Biotite code that builds the C-alpha atoms (Angstrom):
import biotite.structure as struc

atoms = struc.array([
    struc.Atom([4.306, 24.833, 45.580], chain_id="A", res_id=1, res_name="MET", atom_name="CA", element="C"),
    struc.Atom([5.232, 28.200, 47.010], chain_id="A", res_id=2, res_name="LEU", atom_name="CA", element="C"),
    struc.Atom([2.720, 30.058, 49.145], chain_id="A", res_id=3, res_name="LEU", atom_name="CA", element="C"),
    struc.Atom([1.995, 33.720, 48.647], chain_id="A", res_id=4, res_name="THR", atom_name="CA", element="C"),
    struc.Atom([2.370, 35.967, 51.668], chain_id="A", res_id=5, res_name="LEU", atom_name="CA", element="C"),
    struc.Atom([-1.423, 36.356, 52.028], chain_id="A", res_id=6, res_name="PRO", atom_name="CA", element="C"),
    struc.Atom([-1.769, 32.551, 51.951], chain_id="A", res_id=7, res_name="GLU", atom_name="CA", element="C"),
    struc.Atom([0.928, 32.152, 54.607], chain_id="A", res_id=8, res_name="LEU", atom_name="CA", element="C"),
    struc.Atom([-0.739, 34.747, 56.824], chain_id="A", res_id=9, res_name="ILE", atom_name="CA", element="C"),
    struc.Atom([-4.118, 33.092, 56.318], chain_id="A", res_id=10, res_name="GLN", atom_name="CA", element="C"),
    struc.Atom([-2.678, 29.742, 57.409], chain_id="A", res_id=11, res_name="GLN", atom_name="CA", element="C"),
    struc.Atom([-1.084, 31.313, 60.492], chain_id="A", res_id=12, res_name="ALA", atom_name="CA", element="C"),
    struc.Atom([-4.322, 33.143, 61.329], chain_id="A", res_id=13, res_name="ALA", atom_name="CA", element="C"),
    struc.Atom([-6.073, 29.794, 61.580], chain_id="A", res_id=14, res_name="GLY", atom_name="CA", element="C"),
    struc.Atom([-3.609, 28.705, 64.254], chain_id="A", res_id=15, res_name="LYS", atom_name="CA", element="C"),
    struc.Atom([-3.403, 31.782, 66.472], chain_id="A", res_id=16, res_name="VAL", atom_name="CA", element="C"),
    struc.Atom([-5.803, 33.785, 68.564], chain_id="A", res_id=17, res_name="ARG", atom_name="CA", element="C"),
    struc.Atom([-6.521, 37.148, 66.930], chain_id="A", res_id=18, res_name="ARG", atom_name="CA", element="C"),
    struc.Atom([-8.228, 39.833, 69.006], chain_id="A", res_id=19, res_name="ILE", atom_name="CA", element="C"),
    struc.Atom([-8.936, 43.529, 68.809], chain_id="A", res_id=20, res_name="ASP", atom_name="CA", element="C"),
    struc.Atom([-7.031, 46.092, 70.852], chain_id="A", res_id=21, res_name="ALA", atom_name="CA", element="C"),
    struc.Atom([-9.900, 46.690, 73.270], chain_id="A", res_id=22, res_name="GLY", atom_name="CA", element="C"),
    struc.Atom([-9.995, 43.016, 74.202], chain_id="A", res_id=23, res_name="THR", atom_name="CA", element="C"),
    struc.Atom([-6.210, 42.955, 74.617], chain_id="A", res_id=24, res_name="ALA", atom_name="CA", element="C"),
    struc.Atom([-6.316, 46.033, 76.844], chain_id="A", res_id=25, res_name="HIS", atom_name="CA", element="C"),
    struc.Atom([-9.092, 44.579, 79.013], chain_id="A", res_id=26, res_name="ALA", atom_name="CA", element="C"),
    struc.Atom([-7.252, 41.273, 79.406], chain_id="A", res_id=27, res_name="GLU", atom_name="CA", element="C"),
    struc.Atom([-3.989, 43.062, 80.220], chain_id="A", res_id=28, res_name="ALA", atom_name="CA", element="C"),
    struc.Atom([-5.698, 44.776, 83.154], chain_id="A", res_id=29, res_name="LEU", atom_name="CA", element="C"),
    struc.Atom([-6.178, 41.347, 84.754], chain_id="A", res_id=30, res_name="GLU", atom_name="CA", element="C"),
    struc.Atom([-2.475, 41.004, 85.571], chain_id="A", res_id=31, res_name="GLY", atom_name="CA", element="C"),
    struc.Atom([1.053, 41.038, 84.255], chain_id="A", res_id=32, res_name="GLU", atom_name="CA", element="C"),
    struc.Atom([1.363, 40.769, 80.476], chain_id="A", res_id=33, res_name="SER", atom_name="CA", element="C"),
    struc.Atom([3.562, 41.823, 77.577], chain_id="A", res_id=34, res_name="TRP", atom_name="CA", element="C"),
    struc.Atom([2.665, 43.993, 74.599], chain_id="A", res_id=35, res_name="PHE", atom_name="CA", element="C"),
    struc.Atom([5.214, 43.257, 71.889], chain_id="A", res_id=36, res_name="ILE", atom_name="CA", element="C"),
    struc.Atom([5.603, 45.509, 68.848], chain_id="A", res_id=37, res_name="ASP", atom_name="CA", element="C"),
    struc.Atom([7.228, 43.451, 66.078], chain_id="A", res_id=38, res_name="VAL", atom_name="CA", element="C"),
    struc.Atom([7.784, 46.370, 63.703], chain_id="A", res_id=39, res_name="ARG", atom_name="CA", element="C"),
    struc.Atom([11.303, 47.466, 62.776], chain_id="A", res_id=40, res_name="GLU", atom_name="CA", element="C"),
    struc.Atom([12.957, 50.077, 65.052], chain_id="A", res_id=41, res_name="PRO", atom_name="CA", element="C"),
    struc.Atom([12.616, 52.988, 62.541], chain_id="A", res_id=42, res_name="PRO", atom_name="CA", element="C"),
    struc.Atom([8.873, 52.294, 62.281], chain_id="A", res_id=43, res_name="GLU", atom_name="CA", element="C"),
    struc.Atom([8.513, 52.276, 66.062], chain_id="A", res_id=44, res_name="VAL", atom_name="CA", element="C"),
    struc.Atom([10.593, 55.456, 66.428], chain_id="A", res_id=45, res_name="ALA", atom_name="CA", element="C"),
    struc.Atom([8.346, 57.236, 63.936], chain_id="A", res_id=46, res_name="ALA", atom_name="CA", element="C"),
    struc.Atom([5.101, 56.001, 65.488], chain_id="A", res_id=47, res_name="ASP", atom_name="CA", element="C"),
    struc.Atom([5.547, 54.495, 68.974], chain_id="A", res_id=48, res_name="PRO", atom_name="CA", element="C"),
    struc.Atom([2.813, 52.703, 70.914], chain_id="A", res_id=49, res_name="ILE", atom_name="CA", element="C"),
    struc.Atom([2.910, 53.484, 74.660], chain_id="A", res_id=50, res_name="PRO", atom_name="CA", element="C"),
    struc.Atom([3.523, 50.497, 76.892], chain_id="A", res_id=51, res_name="GLY", atom_name="CA", element="C"),
    struc.Atom([4.882, 48.224, 74.171], chain_id="A", res_id=52, res_name="SER", atom_name="CA", element="C"),
    struc.Atom([8.273, 46.559, 74.001], chain_id="A", res_id=53, res_name="VAL", atom_name="CA", element="C"),
    struc.Atom([9.893, 46.522, 70.568], chain_id="A", res_id=54, res_name="ASN", atom_name="CA", element="C"),
    struc.Atom([11.184, 43.100, 69.573], chain_id="A", res_id=55, res_name="PHE", atom_name="CA", element="C"),
    struc.Atom([11.404, 43.167, 65.756], chain_id="A", res_id=56, res_name="PRO", atom_name="CA", element="C"),
    struc.Atom([10.182, 40.003, 64.120], chain_id="A", res_id=57, res_name="ARG", atom_name="CA", element="C"),
    struc.Atom([13.690, 39.100, 62.960], chain_id="A", res_id=58, res_name="GLY", atom_name="CA", element="C"),
    struc.Atom([14.970, 38.783, 66.547], chain_id="A", res_id=59, res_name="VAL", atom_name="CA", element="C"),
    struc.Atom([11.698, 38.006, 68.318], chain_id="A", res_id=60, res_name="LEU", atom_name="CA", element="C"),
    struc.Atom([12.502, 34.444, 69.337], chain_id="A", res_id=61, res_name="GLU", atom_name="CA", element="C"),
    struc.Atom([15.881, 35.365, 70.842], chain_id="A", res_id=62, res_name="MET", atom_name="CA", element="C"),
    struc.Atom([14.515, 38.404, 72.679], chain_id="A", res_id=63, res_name="LYS", atom_name="CA", element="C"),
    struc.Atom([11.530, 36.537, 74.087], chain_id="A", res_id=64, res_name="MET", atom_name="CA", element="C"),
    struc.Atom([13.588, 33.592, 75.303], chain_id="A", res_id=65, res_name="LEU", atom_name="CA", element="C"),
    struc.Atom([16.008, 36.025, 76.970], chain_id="A", res_id=66, res_name="GLU", atom_name="CA", element="C"),
    struc.Atom([13.356, 38.253, 78.538], chain_id="A", res_id=67, res_name="ASN", atom_name="CA", element="C"),
    struc.Atom([10.214, 36.193, 79.150], chain_id="A", res_id=68, res_name="CYS", atom_name="CA", element="C"),
    struc.Atom([10.841, 32.908, 80.918], chain_id="A", res_id=69, res_name="LYS", atom_name="CA", element="C"),
    struc.Atom([7.167, 32.325, 81.782], chain_id="A", res_id=70, res_name="ASN", atom_name="CA", element="C"),
    struc.Atom([5.512, 30.352, 78.953], chain_id="A", res_id=71, res_name="PRO", atom_name="CA", element="C"),
    struc.Atom([2.068, 31.138, 80.406], chain_id="A", res_id=72, res_name="ASP", atom_name="CA", element="C"),
    struc.Atom([2.487, 34.938, 80.455], chain_id="A", res_id=73, res_name="MET", atom_name="CA", element="C"),
    struc.Atom([-0.207, 36.670, 78.376], chain_id="A", res_id=74, res_name="PRO", atom_name="CA", element="C"),
    struc.Atom([1.514, 38.113, 75.303], chain_id="A", res_id=75, res_name="ILE", atom_name="CA", element="C"),
    struc.Atom([-0.172, 40.537, 72.927], chain_id="A", res_id=76, res_name="PHE", atom_name="CA", element="C"),
    struc.Atom([1.645, 41.090, 69.640], chain_id="A", res_id=77, res_name="ILE", atom_name="CA", element="C"),
    struc.Atom([1.036, 43.969, 67.266], chain_id="A", res_id=78, res_name="HIS", atom_name="CA", element="C"),
    struc.Atom([2.474, 45.591, 64.140], chain_id="A", res_id=79, res_name="CYS", atom_name="CA", element="C"),
    struc.Atom([1.229, 48.043, 61.521], chain_id="A", res_id=80, res_name="ALA", atom_name="CA", element="C"),
    struc.Atom([-1.257, 45.751, 59.746], chain_id="A", res_id=81, res_name="THR", atom_name="CA", element="C"),
    struc.Atom([-1.474, 42.561, 61.868], chain_id="A", res_id=82, res_name="SER", atom_name="CA", element="C"),
    struc.Atom([0.388, 40.502, 59.231], chain_id="A", res_id=83, res_name="ALA", atom_name="CA", element="C"),
    struc.Atom([3.723, 40.350, 61.062], chain_id="A", res_id=84, res_name="ARG", atom_name="CA", element="C"),
    struc.Atom([1.903, 40.051, 64.393], chain_id="A", res_id=85, res_name="ALA", atom_name="CA", element="C"),
    struc.Atom([0.031, 36.979, 63.165], chain_id="A", res_id=86, res_name="THR", atom_name="CA", element="C"),
    struc.Atom([3.197, 35.297, 61.902], chain_id="A", res_id=87, res_name="LEU", atom_name="CA", element="C"),
    struc.Atom([5.051, 36.239, 65.102], chain_id="A", res_id=88, res_name="ALA", atom_name="CA", element="C"),
    struc.Atom([2.272, 34.852, 67.306], chain_id="A", res_id=89, res_name="ALA", atom_name="CA", element="C"),
    struc.Atom([2.420, 31.551, 65.457], chain_id="A", res_id=90, res_name="GLU", atom_name="CA", element="C"),
    struc.Atom([6.180, 31.386, 65.980], chain_id="A", res_id=91, res_name="GLN", atom_name="CA", element="C"),
    struc.Atom([5.926, 32.113, 69.717], chain_id="A", res_id=92, res_name="LEU", atom_name="CA", element="C"),
    struc.Atom([3.387, 29.327, 70.056], chain_id="A", res_id=93, res_name="GLN", atom_name="CA", element="C"),
    struc.Atom([5.870, 26.997, 68.363], chain_id="A", res_id=94, res_name="ARG", atom_name="CA", element="C"),
    struc.Atom([8.417, 28.006, 71.007], chain_id="A", res_id=95, res_name="LEU", atom_name="CA", element="C"),
    struc.Atom([5.991, 26.977, 73.750], chain_id="A", res_id=96, res_name="GLY", atom_name="CA", element="C"),
    struc.Atom([4.306, 30.216, 74.820], chain_id="A", res_id=97, res_name="TYR", atom_name="CA", element="C"),
    struc.Atom([0.702, 29.298, 75.622], chain_id="A", res_id=98, res_name="THR", atom_name="CA", element="C"),
    struc.Atom([-1.156, 32.620, 75.900], chain_id="A", res_id=99, res_name="ARG", atom_name="CA", element="C"),
    struc.Atom([-0.192, 34.478, 72.735], chain_id="A", res_id=100, res_name="VAL", atom_name="CA", element="C"),
    struc.Atom([-2.607, 36.758, 70.881], chain_id="A", res_id=101, res_name="SER", atom_name="CA", element="C"),
    struc.Atom([-2.139, 38.777, 67.708], chain_id="A", res_id=102, res_name="ALA", atom_name="CA", element="C"),
    struc.Atom([-3.868, 42.140, 67.751], chain_id="A", res_id=103, res_name="ILE", atom_name="CA", element="C"),
    struc.Atom([-5.802, 42.412, 64.514], chain_id="A", res_id=104, res_name="SER", atom_name="CA", element="C"),
    struc.Atom([-6.545, 46.104, 64.200], chain_id="A", res_id=105, res_name="CYS", atom_name="CA", element="C"),
    struc.Atom([-4.783, 49.282, 63.150], chain_id="A", res_id=106, res_name="SER", atom_name="CA", element="C"),
    struc.Atom([-2.143, 51.105, 65.158], chain_id="A", res_id=107, res_name="LEU", atom_name="CA", element="C"),
    struc.Atom([-4.540, 53.988, 65.788], chain_id="A", res_id=108, res_name="ASP", atom_name="CA", element="C"),
    struc.Atom([-6.998, 51.643, 67.480], chain_id="A", res_id=109, res_name="VAL", atom_name="CA", element="C"),
    struc.Atom([-4.184, 50.019, 69.469], chain_id="A", res_id=110, res_name="ILE", atom_name="CA", element="C"),
    struc.Atom([-2.913, 53.419, 70.583], chain_id="A", res_id=111, res_name="ARG", atom_name="CA", element="C"),
    struc.Atom([-6.356, 54.483, 71.809], chain_id="A", res_id=112, res_name="VAL", atom_name="CA", element="C"),
    struc.Atom([-6.879, 51.215, 73.692], chain_id="A", res_id=113, res_name="ALA", atom_name="CA", element="C"),
    struc.Atom([-3.419, 51.301, 75.290], chain_id="A", res_id=114, res_name="ARG", atom_name="CA", element="C"),
    struc.Atom([-3.970, 54.863, 76.470], chain_id="A", res_id=115, res_name="CYS", atom_name="CA", element="C"),
    struc.Atom([-7.486, 54.260, 77.762], chain_id="A", res_id=116, res_name="ALA", atom_name="CA", element="C"),
    struc.Atom([-7.993, 55.145, 81.398], chain_id="A", res_id=117, res_name="PRO", atom_name="CA", element="C"),
    struc.Atom([-7.904, 52.243, 83.834], chain_id="A", res_id=118, res_name="VAL", atom_name="CA", element="C"),
])
């Protein structure tokens, strides 16, 4: 039986930590962390999020393994709707990253949280 995309995302959501942008921002203030934007480059160019690194979902695993050697680094993943972020977070956990969170709110909320004064 084939799963629908909403069913696949729902399954992944049960396996990953999903948090709002305010929580991600507060946790990021505790030390070094990565904010990964898994949208495609044209999407990011049209609507960038300050302080995020763009690793599109299609190359996420390769980019993370090349650039983040610490499996315990806090990683916060976001996209436009949280769907790709949820699937990406599940995949990073499968690679062995232990502190992965998918941000489950809109880009506008992420942008406000990322730009909040420290």
